RODO-2510 file (C-alpha; in nm, 4 decimals, decimal comma):
residues 310
     n   res          X          Y          Z
     1     m     4,5961    12,9976    19,4066
     2     s     4,6267    12,6281    19,3198
     3     q     4,7453    12,5188    18,9799
     4     p     4,4804    12,3593    18,7555
     5     e     4,5066    11,9901    18,7051
     6     p     4,6638    11,8822    18,3776
     7     i     4,4225    11,7866    18,1050
     8     r     4,3985    11,4127    18,0624
     9     a     4,3540    11,3651    17,6892
    10     v     4,1756    11,0416    17,6075
    11     p     4,2157    10,9306    17,2464
    12     v     3,8972    10,8799    17,0510
    13     r     3,8144    10,5160    17,0165
    14     h     3,6981    10,3730    16,6847
    15     p     3,5478    10,0323    16,7569
    16     w     3,3716    10,0059    16,4192
    17     r     3,7021    10,0660    16,2428
    18     w     3,8392     9,7476    16,3955
    19     v     3,5189     9,5638    16,3076
    20     a     3,5638     9,6706    15,9436
    21     v     3,9302     9,5626    15,9503
    22     g     3,8335     9,2223    16,0869
    23     f     3,5591     9,1834    15,8262
    24     l     3,7996     9,2699    15,5423
    25     a     4,0608     9,0320    15,6843
    26     v     3,8075     8,7475    15,6801
    27     l     3,7076     8,8267    15,3214
    28     t     4,0744     8,8372    15,2159
    29     a     4,1423     8,5013    15,3808
    30     m     3,8387     8,3489    15,2071
    31     f     3,9539     8,4861    14,8724
    32     v     4,3094     8,3519    14,9142
    33     h     4,1706     8,0147    15,0225
    34     m     3,9533     8,0045    14,7113
    35     l     4,2532     8,0837    14,4896
    36     v     4,4619     7,8075    14,6461
    37     t     4,2052     7,5296    14,6788
    38     n     3,9798     7,5730    14,3737
    39     e     4,1117     7,3356    14,1076
    40     n     3,9185     7,5065    13,8286
    41     f     4,1814     7,7793    13,8108
    42     h     4,4335     7,5294    13,6659
    43     w     4,7272     7,7455    13,7698
    44     r     4,9876     7,5096    13,6241
    45     f     4,8150     7,5027    13,2857
    46     m     4,7735     7,8810    13,2899
    47     f     5,1377     7,9620    13,3670
    48     r     5,2549     7,7045    13,1140
    49     h     5,0609     7,8655    12,8285
    50     m     5,0533     8,2385    12,9093
    51     f     5,4171     8,2850    12,8019
    52     t     5,4122     8,0950    12,4730
    53     p     5,5597     8,2618    12,1596
    54     a     5,2093     8,3191    12,0179
    55     v     5,0985     8,5002    12,3332
    56     l     5,4136     8,7114    12,3346
    57     r     5,3500     8,8071    11,9709
    58     g     4,9973     8,9006    12,0726
    59     l     5,1414     9,1138    12,3521
    60     q     5,3618     9,2951    12,1015
    61     g     5,0626     9,3518    11,8755
    62     t     4,8571     9,4919    12,1642
    63     i     5,1323     9,7344    12,2612
    64     l     5,1856     9,8371    11,8984
    65     v     4,8150     9,9102    11,8419
    66     t     4,8023    10,1068    12,1676
    67     v     5,1049    10,3184    12,0737
    68     l     4,9912    10,3845    11,7160
    69     a     4,6325    10,4637    11,8142
    70     m     4,7456    10,7026    12,0877
    71     i     5,0020    10,8788    11,8669
    72     f     4,7550    10,9426    11,5857
    73     g     4,4730    11,0075    11,8315
    74     i     4,6695    11,2687    12,0254
    75     g     4,7948    11,4391    11,7090
    76     l     4,4500    11,4572    11,5520
    77     g     4,2957    11,5504    11,8872
    78     v     4,5249    11,8535    11,9186
    79     l     4,4206    11,9715    11,5715
    80     v     4,0517    11,9227    11,6509
    81     a     4,0913    12,1066    11,9826
    82     i     4,2580    12,4022    11,8084
    83     a     3,9741    12,4033    11,5561
    84     r     3,7196    12,4035    11,8408
    85     l     3,8831    12,7182    11,9809
    86     s     3,9228    12,8831    11,6403
    87     p     3,7294    13,2042    11,5631
    88     n     3,6351    13,0452    11,2289
    89     p     3,2744    12,9189    11,2616
    90     v     3,3248    12,6549    10,9907
    91     l     3,6182    12,4976    11,1746
    92     r     3,4270    12,5122    11,5022
    93     g     3,1247    12,3427    11,3467
    94     v     3,3234    12,0670    11,1743
    95     s     3,5300    11,9933    11,4872
    96     w     3,2155    11,9851    11,7030
    97     a     3,0475    11,7417    11,4628
    98     y     3,3582    11,5211    11,4676
    99     t     3,3718    11,4992    11,8473
   100     w     2,9947    11,4504    11,8651
   101     f     2,9975    11,1563    11,6249
   102     f     3,3005    10,9661    11,7506
   103     r     3,2103    11,0138    12,1163
   104     a     2,8561    10,8910    12,0542
   105     v     2,9359    10,5726    11,8589
   106     p     3,0763    10,2832    12,0704
   107     r     3,4198    10,1633    11,9730
   108     i     3,3068     9,8079    11,9117
   109     v     3,0560     9,9430    11,6560
   110     l     3,3298    10,1496    11,4897
   111     l     3,5476     9,8394    11,4696
   112     a     3,2643     9,6476    11,3043
   113     v     3,2026     9,9300    11,0537
   114     f     3,5676     9,9811    10,9575
   115     g     3,6220     9,6073    10,9404
   116     n     3,3496     9,5787    10,6748
   117     l     3,4181     9,8874    10,4631
   118     n     3,4981     9,6576    10,1710
   119     i     3,1223     9,6062    10,1379
   120     l     3,0827     9,9731    10,0393
   121     w     3,4017    10,0004     9,8350
   122     p     3,5282     9,6628     9,7113
   123     n     3,8008     9,8444     9,5152
   124     l     3,9826    10,1737     9,5573
   125     s     4,1203    10,3427     9,2486
   126     l     4,3014    10,6627     9,1577
   127     g     4,2148    10,8371     8,8320
   128     v     3,9471    11,0376     8,6559
   129     p     3,6070    10,9965     8,8235
   130     f     3,3043    10,8850     8,6180
   131     d     3,5325    10,7633     8,3401
   132     t     3,2856    10,4994     8,2228
   133     y     3,0080    10,7587     8,1895
   134     i     3,2427    10,9913     8,0006
   135     g     3,3255    10,7066     7,7659
   136     k     2,9566    10,6391     7,6970
   137     i     2,9067    11,0036     7,6035
   138     f     3,1781    10,9797     7,3392
   139     g     3,0824    10,6295     7,2327
   140     v     3,3768    10,4510     7,3972
   141     t     3,2552    10,1480     7,5939
   142     d     3,5862    10,0403     7,7507
   143     l     3,7304    10,3735     7,8602
   144     h     3,9339    10,3377     8,1817
   145     m     4,1234    10,6460     8,2967
   146     r     4,2626    10,5066     8,6222
   147     l     4,6220    10,4927     8,7341
   148     f     4,5799    10,1928     8,9638
   149     t     4,3139     9,9890     9,1443
   150     v     4,3538     9,7951     9,4673
   151     e     4,1165     9,5689     9,6577
   152     t     3,9930     9,7211     9,9824
   153     r     4,0138     9,3857    10,1569
   154     s     4,3869     9,3581    10,0941
   155     l     4,4518     9,7240    10,1784
   156     l     4,2297     9,7615    10,4844
   157     t     4,3411     9,4603    10,6864
   158     g     4,2033     9,3889    11,0327
   159     f     4,5077     9,5399    11,1998
   160     i     4,4904     9,8634    10,9977
   161     a     4,1111     9,8926    11,0253
   162     g     4,1245     9,8379    11,4017
   163     t     4,4055    10,0886    11,4516
   164     i     4,2331    10,3555    11,2411
   165     s     3,8977    10,3169    11,4151
   166     l     4,0541    10,3291    11,7625
   167     a     4,2655    10,6323    11,6677
   168     l     3,9668    10,8235    11,5281
   169     s     3,7650    10,7494    11,8393
   170     e     4,0514    10,8473    12,0681
   171     a     4,1025    11,1762    11,8832
   172     a     3,7522    11,2881    11,9825
   173     y     3,8237    11,2344    12,3523
   174     m     4,1711    11,3836    12,3311
   175     a     4,0282    11,6926    12,1603
   176     e     3,8142    11,7636    12,4664
   177     i     4,1062    11,6984    12,7021
   178     v     4,3401    11,9291    12,5086
   179     r     4,0710    12,1956    12,4789
   180     a     4,0160    12,1910    12,8551
   181     g     4,3915    12,2132    12,9135
   182     m     4,4317    12,5082    12,6773
   183     q     4,1397    12,6916    12,8354
   184     s     4,2969    12,6450    13,1796
   185     v     4,5891    12,8683    13,0745
   186     d     4,5489    13,2384    13,1435
   187     p     4,4513    13,4139    12,8158
   188     g     4,7063    13,6816    12,9005
   189     q     4,9817    13,4303    12,8253
   190     e     4,8815    13,4046    12,4591
   191     e     4,8254    13,7793    12,4394
   192     a     5,1738    13,8445    12,5776
   193     a     5,3269    13,5986    12,3302
   194     t     5,1412    13,7673    12,0436
   195     a     5,2617    14,1074    12,1655
   196     l     5,6192    13,9774    12,1451
   197     g     5,5703    13,9084    11,7754
   198     m     5,4779    13,5391    11,7808
   199     s     5,2128    13,4039    11,5487
   200     r     4,9131    13,2204    11,6911
   201     g     5,0663    12,8857    11,6032
   202     q     5,3964    12,9744    11,7717
   203     a     5,2134    13,1013    12,0793
   204     l     5,0174    12,7772    12,1043
   205     r     5,3238    12,5597    12,0511
   206     r     5,5698    12,7502    12,2731
   207     v     5,3550    12,9095    12,5420
   208     v     5,0034    12,7698    12,5751
   209     l     5,0507    12,3950    12,5214
   210     p     5,3557    12,3590    12,7535
   211     q     5,1583    12,5195    13,0365
   212     a     4,8477    12,3159    12,9544
   213     m     5,0408    11,9879    12,9838
   214     r     4,9912    11,9900    13,3614
   215     v     4,6177    11,9552    13,3005
   216     i     4,6441    11,7352    12,9914
   217     i     4,8807    11,4647    13,1193
   218     p     4,6639    11,2976    13,3906
   219     p     4,3574    11,2328    13,1706
   220     t     4,5850    11,1381    12,8808
   221     g     4,7407    10,8713    13,1001
   222     n     4,3935    10,7439    13,1810
   223     e     4,3057    10,7416    12,8111
   224     t     4,6213    10,5413    12,7340
   225     i     4,5239    10,2813    12,9923
   226     a     4,1703    10,2701    12,8527
   227     m     4,3109    10,2304    12,5003
   228     l     4,5276     9,9399    12,6126
   229     k     4,2211     9,7657    12,7515
   230     d     4,0085     9,8489    12,4476
   231     t     4,2535     9,6664    12,2202
   232     s     4,0834     9,3496    12,3462
   233     l     3,7860     9,4562    12,1295
   234     l     3,9990     9,3809    11,8221
   235     i     3,8993     9,0178    11,8685
   236     y     3,5757     9,1087    11,6887
   237     v     3,7473     9,2461    11,3738
   238     p     3,9330     9,0025    11,4048
   239     v     4,2994     9,0805    11,4659
   240     t     4,4944     8,7637    11,5370
   241     t     4,8134     8,9395    11,6506
   242     e     4,6500     9,0599    11,9718
   243     l     4,6918     8,9442    12,3306
   244     f     4,3334     8,8582    12,4215
   245     y     4,2763     8,6812    12,0895
   246     q     4,5745     8,4519    12,1457
   247     l     4,4816     8,3750    12,5062
   248     s     4,1202     8,3026    12,4076
   249     a     4,2407     8,0782    12,1242
   250     i     4,4505     7,8709    12,3652
   251     g     4,1584     7,8391    12,6065
   252     s     3,9258     7,7263    12,3271
   253     r     4,1814     7,4802    12,1913
   254     f     4,2160     7,2997    12,5264
   255     f     3,8539     7,3577    12,6398
   256     l     3,9802     7,5544    12,9403
   257     p     3,8750     7,9143    12,8714
   258     f     3,8557     8,0431    13,2280
   259     p     4,2264     7,9962    13,3191
   260     m     4,3228     8,1954    13,0095
   261     y     4,0793     8,4702    13,1046
   262     v     4,2614     8,4903    13,4373
   263     a     4,5905     8,5011    13,2459
   264     a     4,4555     8,7950    13,0440
   265     c     4,3720     8,9748    13,3687
   266     l     4,7263     8,9191    13,4962
   267     w     4,8801     9,0441    13,1714
   268     y     4,6693     9,3591    13,1658
   269     l     4,7396     9,4235    13,5340
   270     a     5,1150     9,4021    13,4685
   271     i     5,1100     9,6333    13,1650
   272     v     4,8816     9,8890    13,3309
   273     s     5,1065     9,8937    13,6383
   274     v     5,4010     9,9895    13,4173
   275     l     5,1921    10,2620    13,2516
   276     l     5,0886    10,3994    13,5904
   277     v     5,4530    10,4347    13,6919
   278     g     5,5290    10,6252    13,3712
   279     q     5,2236    10,8460    13,4228
   280     y     5,3391    10,9298    13,7760
   281     y     5,6796    11,0502    13,6599
   282     l     5,5280    11,2476    13,3697
   283     e     5,2867    11,4230    13,6025
   284     r     5,5673    11,5055    13,8433
   285     h     5,7810    11,6409    13,5588
   286     f     5,5168    11,8765    13,4204
   287     a     5,4000    11,9847    13,7659
   288     r     5,7416    12,1184    13,8695
   289     g     5,6829    12,4708    13,7443
   290     h     5,3357    12,4790    13,8976
   291     r     5,4646    12,3732    14,2389
   292     t     5,7399    12,6331    14,2200
   293     e     5,4859    12,9030    14,1341
   294     q     5,2592    12,7946    14,4204
   295     a     5,5524    12,8055    14,6646
   296     r     5,6487    13,1533    14,5420
   297     i     5,2933    13,2814    14,5878
   298     r     5,2736    13,1269    14,9335
   299     l     5,6048    13,2791    15,0410
   300     s     5,5068    13,6210    14,9055
   301     g     5,1781    13,5992    15,0990
   302     i     5,3615    13,5146    15,4214
   303     a     5,6064    13,7991    15,3648
   304     g     5,3158    14,0381    15,3067
   305     e     5,1464    13,9308    15,6287
   306     q     5,4681    13,9812    15,8253
   307     g     5,5201    14,3245    15,6673
   308     g     5,1649    14,4233    15,7566
   309     a     5,2128    14,3093    16,1163
   310     v     5,5199    14,5283    16,1499
***
């Protein structure tokens, strides 16, 4: 009996793949040519002004607002998420209303509202409320029972108003992220911690939240990047110690706005790239236990299959 001829495997050809590669190569070459030959970019002017001391101070202000807004937003978001999962109906209702409001209102509108709160309250004071009305009852026309009074305009500066509004908005989104992460943990984990004598707060802090971090970290990294970009909205408050404000001011001063817009894109690309690297290492750190557990389950499954085959 003759041996069968060996199979001649012919690789599958993908002609359209090469057509797509050629098309993308042409588009890339056209884009690079436009960057090099179009004089309206004013590359020399852009690189000369995008590293000035004012721009660097604006960069520091942008990073500071991002850090502060995320710290307060994450902290408040954790509290709101715990309230959403609480058996207390009042806490659940209040936390739901909070997330509903701050997720529905755009951040630029919140910035405009908080930046003009001095219209509602020109002065803030600490003391006995309705002191003037109490004085009229007893016939005293100049009764003032207040410890101190401060102007809202001087207290609620653009920087503080912008940071507070961004933090309150971020807390609503972080509450949903944390709630989803906590619900991804097996309820038996909290029950076991409670059976060991832990309170609900200790179980959340020591058992539930550490395991939920694997789910919480990726969207939190995305929220941090979004917050960094949303700091450019502070130009409408306005906050002068902010990156986009300073770059726009330089462009307006020299009547060359577009090169400074490109400089803003380059700055944000650089900062976001650094944040993405940090997010990668955080995700890898908190995913270690999960990968180990998956490997253990996989090995136990293989051992069970081999035992069944024997």
